[in-house]
Steps between C-alpha positions, in 0.01 A plus 500: 500500500640838404394850593438743215839663423368857532340423835804302617723801440314704763327241719728565797424870483128434457492259790706719731279798423173331589378659827471269802123538498455210742644724774254784426139595547281510193517878494879496527527244221279709274713805567822307434375360170345828394829684561664277236246583232609733220232591248619486139550835334317382188235241586366288217220679322144373512188670373366584843578452868212560739492485878171434673347317792265204484273357771665254734384279787638740760522831318616632163783326314738711295570374149706627208360427154719481189360525149744353244651708223392259226139469607356811333121463516479122496427296807782294644538250787502627856773383739441565869848497651630462857855614571747293700673600822427227753152644561685768700671747268517625140214695346359639177822691432736206548318302228411789273762402241389137488134596465577743218698229323225240536239751384690553175634148444172308533340763435249535783343741739693440821335574834776511762364448853626668816370240745531530877848404615584296807511518788370845593278573198343154516593136548367195320264493324492880456730519196329207332156650554621833360634330189176309453299819543715678241457214254125504554492874442709466183260236371205735552680799343709336226309663215540841662874437528531396137533133584322200353262363767564147374877511561568589861824370652667519839874506554775579743858435601622335820248586775294662227505169317355345814220759497428435134483124555277549804274737304457231236395254770263754656346584162433131436358442847289817508352473155704770329639708358570281199873488429667423168837432660750555778861616468717384790858626521706295750201500737493428874277194525578332833681545828739205483848638570678165474466418132805415294495845339475673839802305617697575183409865448387628838829687540704699253236537229340834588179369661616335823309246700477719817325770296260250345411358838450851635259583217279211606524609864374846405221390267380168649627496859282205603682196366174303490361745243789440262347178371184678386489512117435874513837537674689211336349400166731199493280352775182519293355150471309585182647710220235418243317792345794737517595712198780426257833582660836643403768441763854635509744308721854614585760227537703670777206594719398356837145495361597287200367171633159631607460660158580173325269311735208734431549476125497120528187509716321727252592269214375195691171685551473550125564876504674622182832614643811645338820501704807698404801398706800734520784303653725803538241723665480608862189606684379835372697491177208617289512838672867539402464634143873557448549123474444322168337209684238739632413620151479142372273400785270796451473428128429130554249564778302744287515273196365215712218721628405578142502131409255436783277783383513383138391151604220643712369697204509204261337246735 
């Protein structure tokens, strides 16, 4: 197994620079991560970026809506997206570049969701319920947004991938909204910290095991709750009825094994599932646009989403 050469050249610097969030409060971790953020001088152009609030289960939820450059007046898919950050940090700004890129590459209307972050803004299932509420709102307002009501997707990276997967389960169990697909980028799917990939990559690969354990402690402090499918989709006994899935798995990621296990479980359940495995990737690599592997992964993920949508239209 080999790390991507571009990532390998700076992995020690990346790893050393990751804040020791497991020693902090949620507020301190958010401040530490936010202090590292530098907005690009020339963000990728889209037709429109709109900020608004949508109804949530415990108050308004802030969203940022991106209209793709290539869409013009035609309707396009709608992707409701949850950012990563261990359910604790990151925000609409941290994933602005990724959402702009997805909006143009698919192309799609992207609804980026600022869900409640643990522990002080809300613990499980607050973030999941916010994401579900945002997806439900997007389904009801897709035409207004310029989206095709028949092609609603959910997606997310890391903890956001968890929220997307949970939203798909909730939508199935609650009778809607109808989803055309889910896009899961190295998602958090279970709380098993002793997998082979945790043992191999839990140190020295930018997303350390102590931080991952701390994320769970902030979001789902009661260990008994961590086996609930709406916390750990990998524990769902029944995956039938879920939408077609695109999953991105990074080879040098503690979460690698749970990603592979979920893909296998979806396939056993008969869910059309496309997996793209990037051996040289580390956790979070798709938000590192300077790396060639990031650009390849974004292109392949969006192409796979379009294949799912094309099949949905023709069947």
